[in-house]
C-alpha positions in Angstrom: 46.2 -64.7 23.6 46.2 -67.9 21.6 48.0 -70.8 23.2 50.9 -72.4 21.5 50.4 -76.0 20.5 52.8 -78.6 21.8 54.4 -79.0 18.4 55.0 -75.2 18.2 56.6 -75.3 21.7 58.9 -78.1 20.7 59.9 -76.2 17.6 60.6 -73.1 19.7 62.8 -75.1 22.1 64.7 -76.7 19.3 65.4 -73.2 17.9 66.6 -72.1 21.3 69.1 -75.0 21.5 70.4 -74.5 17.9 70.7 -70.7 18.4 72.6 -71.1 21.7 75.1 -73.6 20.3 75.6 -71.6 17.1 76.4 -68.4 18.8 78.7 -69.9 21.4 82.4 -69.3 20.9 83.2 -72.8 22.1 81.4 -76.2 22.3 78.7 -76.4 25.0 77.8 -79.2 27.3 74.1 -80.1 27.8 74.3 -78.4 31.2 75.5 -75.2 29.7 72.8 -75.3 27.0 70.2 -75.7 29.8 71.7 -72.7 31.6 71.7 -70.5 28.5 68.2 -71.4 27.3 66.4 -71.8 30.6 65.2 -75.2 29.6 65.3 -78.2 31.9 68.1 -80.8 31.7 65.7 -83.6 30.6 64.3 -81.3 27.9 67.8 -80.4 26.6 68.7 -84.1 26.6 65.7 -84.9 24.4 66.2 -82.0 22.1 69.9 -82.5 21.6 69.4 -86.2 20.9 66.9 -85.2 18.1 69.4 -82.7 16.7 72.3 -85.2 16.8 70.2 -87.8 15.0 69.3 -85.2 12.3 73.0 -84.4 11.9 72.6 -80.7 12.9 74.7 -81.1 16.0 77.8 -83.2 16.6 79.7 -84.4 19.7 83.2 -83.0 19.6 84.7 -84.0 23.0 84.1 -84.5 26.7 85.0 -82.6 29.9 84.9 -83.6 33.6 81.5 -83.2 35.1 80.9 -80.4 37.5 79.3 -82.8 39.9 82.1 -85.3 39.7 80.1 -88.0 37.8 80.4 -89.0 34.2 82.3 -86.8 31.8 80.0 -84.3 30.0 79.9 -84.5 26.2 80.5 -81.3 24.3 78.2 -80.3 21.5 78.8 -78.1 18.4 77.2 -77.3 15.2 77.9 -79.6 12.3 79.3 -77.2 9.8 78.8 -79.5 6.8 75.1 -80.3 7.7 73.9 -77.6 5.2 75.2 -74.7 3.2 73.7 -71.2 2.7 74.6 -68.2 0.6 74.4 -64.6 1.5 74.6 -61.8 -1.1 75.1 -58.1 -0.6 73.8 -56.1 -3.6 75.4 -52.6 -3.8 74.8 -50.1 -6.6 78.2 -50.9 -8.0 79.0 -54.4 -6.9 77.8 -57.8 -5.8 79.4 -59.7 -3.0 78.5 -63.4 -2.6 79.4 -65.3 0.5 79.1 -69.1 0.9 78.6 -70.1 4.6 78.4 -73.4 6.3 75.8 -74.4 8.9 77.8 -72.9 11.7 77.9 -69.5 10.0 81.5 -69.7 8.9 82.4 -68.1 5.6 83.9 -70.7 3.2 84.1 -68.9 -0.1 83.5 -65.3 -1.4 83.0 -63.7 -4.8 82.9 -60.1 -5.8 81.8 -58.9 -9.2 81.1 -55.4 -10.6 77.4 -54.4 -11.1 76.0 -51.8 -13.4 72.8 -50.4 -11.9 70.0 -49.6 -12.1 68.7 -52.7 -13.8 65.4 -54.5 -14.3 64.4 -57.1 -11.7 64.6 -59.8 -14.4 68.2 -58.8 -15.1 69.1 -58.7 -11.4 67.6 -62.2 -10.9 69.6 -63.5 -13.9 72.8 -61.9 -12.6 72.3 -63.1 -9.0 71.6 -66.7 -10.1 74.7 -66.7 -12.3 77.1 -65.4 -9.7 75.7 -67.5 -6.9 76.2 -70.6 -9.0 79.7 -69.4 -9.8 80.5 -69.1 -6.1 79.0 -72.5 -5.4 81.0 -74.1 -8.3 84.2 -72.8 -6.7 83.4 -74.8 -3.6 82.7 -78.1 -5.3 79.6 -79.9 -6.5 78.7 -81.5 -3.2 78.0 -78.0 -1.7 75.3 -77.3 -4.4 73.6 -80.6 -3.4 73.3 -79.4 0.2 72.4 -75.7 -0.5 69.5 -74.9 1.9 68.8 -71.3 1.0 69.9 -67.9 -0.1 69.7 -64.5 1.6 69.9 -61.2 -0.3 70.6 -57.9 1.2 70.0 -54.8 -0.9 69.5 -51.1 -0.3 66.1 -49.5 -0.4 62.6 -50.0 0.9 62.3 -53.8 1.4 59.1 -55.4 2.7 60.8 -58.5 4.0 57.5 -59.9 5.2 56.3 -60.3 1.5 59.7 -60.6 -0.1 59.1 -57.4 -2.1 61.4 -54.6 -3.0 59.2 -51.5 -3.1 62.1 -49.2 -4.2 65.8 -49.7 -4.5 68.5 -47.6 -6.3 69.7 -51.0 -7.8 66.4 -51.5 -9.6 64.6 -49.7 -12.4 60.9 -49.1 -11.9 59.0 -52.4 -12.3 57.6 -53.4 -15.6 54.7 -55.7 -16.4 57.2 -58.6 -16.8 58.3 -58.2 -13.2 55.1 -59.5 -11.7 56.6 -62.0 -9.2 58.2 -60.7 -6.0 61.9 -60.7 -6.0 62.2 -63.5 -3.5 59.8 -65.7 -5.5 61.6 -65.0 -8.8 64.9 -65.9 -7.2 63.5 -69.0 -5.5 62.2 -70.2 -8.9 65.7 -69.5 -10.4 67.7 -71.2 -7.7 65.4 -74.0 -6.6 65.9 -73.2 -2.9 64.2 -70.7 -0.5 65.3 -67.1 -0.9 64.9 -64.4 1.6 65.2 -60.7 0.8 66.1 -58.0 3.4 67.3 -54.4 3.7 71.1 -54.3 3.7 71.4 -52.3 6.9 69.3 -54.9 8.8 71.6 -57.6 7.6 74.7 -55.8 8.8 72.9 -55.4 12.1 72.2 -59.2 12.2 75.8 -60.0 11.4 77.0 -57.7 14.2 74.5 -59.2 16.6 75.5 -62.8 15.8 79.2 -62.6 15.2 80.5 -59.1 15.8 80.9 -56.2 18.1 77.3 -56.4 19.4 77.1 -60.1 20.3 75.9 -59.3 23.8 74.1 -56.0 23.2 70.3 -56.1 23.3 69.8 -52.6 21.9 71.9 -51.3 19.0 71.8 -48.9 16.0 73.8 -49.7 12.9 74.3 -46.7 10.6 75.5 -47.4 7.1 77.1 -44.7 5.0 77.7 -45.4 1.3 76.0 -44.3 -1.9 73.0 -44.0 0.4 72.4 -43.8 4.1 70.9 -46.7 6.0 69.8 -47.7 9.6 69.4 -51.1 11.1 68.0 -51.5 14.6 68.3 -54.2 17.2 65.7 -53.6 19.9 65.4 -56.0 22.8 67.6 -58.5 21.0 65.6 -58.6 17.8 65.9 -56.9 14.4 63.2 -54.2 14.4 61.2 -54.2 11.2 57.9 -52.6 12.2 54.4 -53.6 11.0 55.2 -53.2 7.3 58.8 -54.3 7.4 59.8 -50.7 6.5 60.8 -49.5 9.9 64.2 -47.8 10.5 64.1 -45.7 7.4 65.1 -42.6 9.4 67.6 -41.6 6.6 64.4 -40.4 4.8 63.3 -38.1 7.5 62.7 -34.8 5.8 65.2 -32.1 6.9 63.9 -29.4 4.6 60.7 -29.0 2.6 61.3 -28.6 -1.1 65.0 -29.4 -0.4 67.4 -31.4 -2.5 66.0 -34.4 -4.3 66.8 -37.7 -2.7 67.3 -40.8 -4.8 64.1 -42.3 -3.3 62.1 -39.6 -5.1 61.3 -37.4 -2.1 62.7 -33.9 -1.5 64.7 -32.8 1.6 65.6 -36.3 3.0 68.6 -36.5 5.3 70.3 -38.9 2.9 70.2 -36.2 0.2 72.6 -34.1 2.3 75.1 -36.7 3.6 75.4 -39.7 1.1 78.0 -40.0 -1.5 75.9 -38.5 -4.3 75.0 -35.6 -2.0 78.7 -34.7 -1.4 79.4 -35.0 -5.1 76.6 -32.6 -5.9 78.1 -30.1 -3.3 81.6 -30.6 -4.8 80.2 -29.7 -8.3 78.4 -26.7 -7.0 81.6 -25.5 -5.3 83.5 -25.9 -8.6 85.7 -28.6 -7.1 84.4 -31.4 -9.4 83.8 -31.0 -13.1 80.6 -31.6 -15.0 76.9 -31.3 -14.3 75.5 -34.3 -16.2 73.9 -37.2 -14.3 76.4 -39.8 -13.1 76.3 -43.5 -12.9 76.9 -45.2 -9.6 80.5 -45.8 -10.7 80.8 -42.2 -11.6 79.6 -41.1 -8.2 82.1 -43.4 -6.5 84.9 -42.0 -8.6 83.9 -38.4 -8.0 83.5 -39.0 -4.2 87.0 -40.4 -4.2 88.3 -37.3 -6.0 86.6 -35.1 -3.4 88.3 -37.1 -0.6 91.6 -36.6 -2.3 91.1 -32.8 -2.5 90.2 -32.6 1.1 93.2 -34.6 2.3 95.4 -32.4 0.2 94.2 -29.4 2.2 91.5 -27.9 0.0 89.5 -25.8 2.5 86.2 -26.0 0.6 86.4 -29.7 0.2 87.2 -30.1 3.9 84.2 -27.9 4.8 81.9 -30.2 2.8 83.0 -33.2 4.8 82.8 -31.4 8.1 79.3 -30.3 7.3 78.5 -33.9 6.5 79.8 -35.0 9.9 77.8 -32.3 11.8 74.6 -33.2 10.0 75.1 -36.9 10.4 76.1 -36.5 14.1 73.1 -34.5 15.0 70.9 -37.1 13.4 72.6 -40.0 15.2 72.3 -38.1 18.5 68.5 -37.8 17.9 68.3 -41.5 17.1 69.9 -42.1 20.5 67.4 -39.9 22.1 64.5 -41.7 20.4 65.6 -45.3 20.9 68.2 -45.3 23.7 70.6 -47.9 22.2 73.6 -49.1 24.1 75.8 -49.0 21.1 75.9 -47.1 17.7 78.0 -48.6 14.9 78.9 -46.6 11.8 80.0 -48.7 8.9 80.1 -48.7 5.1 82.6 -47.6 2.5 81.9 -44.0 3.5 83.9 -44.5 6.7 87.0 -44.6 4.5 86.8 -40.8 4.8 86.1 -40.8 8.6 89.2 -38.8 9.3 87.6 -35.9 7.5 84.3 -35.8 9.2 84.4 -37.9 12.5 85.5 -35.1 14.8 82.6 -32.9 13.7 80.3 -35.9 13.9 81.2 -36.8 17.4 80.8 -33.2 18.6 77.4 -32.8 17.0 76.3 -36.2 18.3 77.3 -35.3 21.8 75.5 -31.9 21.6 72.3 -33.5 20.3 72.1 -36.3 22.9 70.4 -36.1 26.2 72.9 -35.6 29.1 72.4 -39.1 30.5 73.3 -40.7 27.1 76.6 -38.8 26.6 78.7 -41.1 28.8 76.6 -44.2 28.3 76.3 -44.7 24.6 79.4 -45.8 22.6 79.9 -44.9 19.0 82.2 -47.2 17.0 83.3 -46.1 13.5 84.8 -48.8 11.2 84.6 -50.4 7.8 84.7 -54.2 7.7 84.0 -54.8 4.0 81.0 -56.1 2.1 81.7 -59.7 3.1 80.3 -59.0 6.6 77.0 -57.7 5.0 76.8 -60.8 2.9 77.4 -63.0 6.0 74.5 -61.2 7.6 72.3 -62.2 4.7 73.5 -65.8 5.1 72.7 -65.6 8.8 69.1 -64.7 8.0 68.8 -68.0 6.1 70.3 -69.9 9.1 67.9 -68.1 11.4 65.0 -69.2 9.2 66.3 -72.7 9.1 66.6 -72.8 12.9 63.1 -71.6 13.3 61.8 -74.3 11.0 63.0 -77.6 12.6 61.3 -79.7 9.9 63.6 -78.0 7.4 66.7 -78.6 9.6 65.8 -82.2 10.0 65.1 -82.8 6.3 68.2 -81.2 4.9 70.3 -84.4 5.4 67.6 -86.5 3.7 66.9 -84.3 0.6 69.4 -83.4 -2.1 69.0 -81.5 -5.3 67.2 -83.2 -8.1 69.0 -81.8 -11.1 66.6 -83.5 -13.5 63.8 -81.3 -12.2 65.7 -78.1 -12.9 67.6 -77.8 -9.6 64.6 -78.0 -7.3 64.5 -80.2 -4.3 62.1 -83.1 -4.5 60.0 -81.5 -1.7 60.1 -77.9 -3.0 
């Protein structure tokens, strides 16, 4: 195993300090930072002094010392040190969230989206709406923009910044030669990071939500598609290729229904919105047989929900079957990975009253006996802003990991004469 150089160790320790302070619900003393990170008191003093000098941390007060000596200074993130943007790209809508350096959401913007589109069109749309969100917060924010995170559905190789497939994008053309993250970086003049949307919801939950102290968690997203984000041993699990956790595309049936990913028989093709709309049409509950746009699927899914709530037996059966299928799959995910917590989120949870009893029953039956009382399932819908905040959190994580960037933010603004790029970009 290669040894870390002293500079790398210092960078790792700075990251530990920043991360501990960022995720704390209240300001921390240096002694508390040492306790949470496992670093020595002298090391913490050196590291916090460096972060105070860069402007990343600020002193916000003092408290009596536990040892009865001098009062201990309390440290917190400086929210205005830098700004980041997170974007959730859904098949029908963009949600943009402007976040400060502490991870707080300062401004949001939602706009409709008509997909699929070319990568060039998506880059143009994203750049325009991000700039619009920034303009709503004032010009000084644009000067301190440190990066952008984009969460979108599909097969995303986050290691290379490439989208291998997404329902949002048309098949690539010769003009779309650059990776999506590079194309957006060129358009925005700041670093851009691309990730799978379920992973970013998992990150938001891990940093700010229900799973703040959970080391192993599965986040299931039910919308136009089905997604899975995994936190294993405290880290987002991406696998060697960055394409791990695509268990929605486990094949349930050979030569089965066609999934939007192009395969046949995927689990998603039986439980996602478009799958239920197909079943509603086959049952004669929904009119038409022509291909639907994303907006059309959303409208037809809403109509099917309405029929089920009005007491239509066939519509209710469709949702109960969805719940049973999804519950069995979640139970098997628990058996495979043994998470402490399973979160089910996404706009599909707006119909949870129709399928949740069947889901919980099937999940319980599928799980190993020791898991049945130990693993909690939480079903809720928080809105797309949380997903966008997760994408912004990814940028903050990358900034924390690169202390040179953190320390340079306060010294480098945007050079508008060079097309929006930073002087050192």
